[in-house]
N, C-alpha and C positions, 0 to 999 in steps of 0.2 A: 528344510529349504535347500534348493539346488544351487544357491549362491547368486542367482539372477536378481537384479534390482527389482524391488517392488514398485518403485516410482522413480521417475526422472523429473527433476524440478528445473525447468528452463526459464530464464528471464534475465539473469545478470548479464551485463555487457562486458565483463572482464572476469578474471580469476576469482574464485570463492576462497576466502581465507579462514572463515570460521563458520561452524554449524553447531547449533544448540537446540535441544528439545525444551519445550516449556515444562514446568513442573508436573502438570497433569498429563503430559505426553500427547496432547492433542494438536500442538503447533510445533513448527520448526522455524527458527530464525537463522538467516544466513547473512554474513557480512562479506563484502567484496571489495576488490580493487576499483570497482566502478563508483565507489564512495557511498553506496546505498546499503541498507539493511532491508531484506525482504522477509515477509511472514508468509508461511505456507500452512495449509491444512494437511495434517499427516494422513488422514484416512482417504482423501481424494487426490492429494498432490496439487490442489488448486492454490494459485497465488492469491493471497488475501489483501496484502497491503505492502506498499513500499515506503520506507522511512528515509527521508532525505535530510540534508543539513550539513553533513561532513563535506570537507573540501579536499580530503585525501583518503586513501584507502582505509577501510574499516578492518581493524585487526583484533577486536575483542567485542563479544556480545554476551550478555548474561541476562537471565530473567530474575526478578525478585522471587523470594521463596513462595509467595502466594500467586505468582504469575501475572500480577496486575501491572508491573512495570518492566521495561527493558532498558538496560544501560549499555551504551556502546562506547568503545574507545577507538580512536583513529590516529593515523600518522599526522593528522593536522593539529595534534597536541590538545585535542578537546575530548572531554567525556560528556556525553549527552544522556539525559534520562527522559 
């Protein structure tokens, strides 16, 4: 690879603080200062879903080992599954 990005994922309205791959490597979850988590398709870069509910920036995102659940932690002092 020449170091050039393969995909650019646009959509968050503020800084992105966390990026994680799903266990099977097919999705990416991103958490942002805009209080949302966005899910992306790795192969196409397409935005798939926006998870809302936090009232402050998202600072942690993790997939369950089987990829069926996502857990998020936020500066709003909440953990959401």
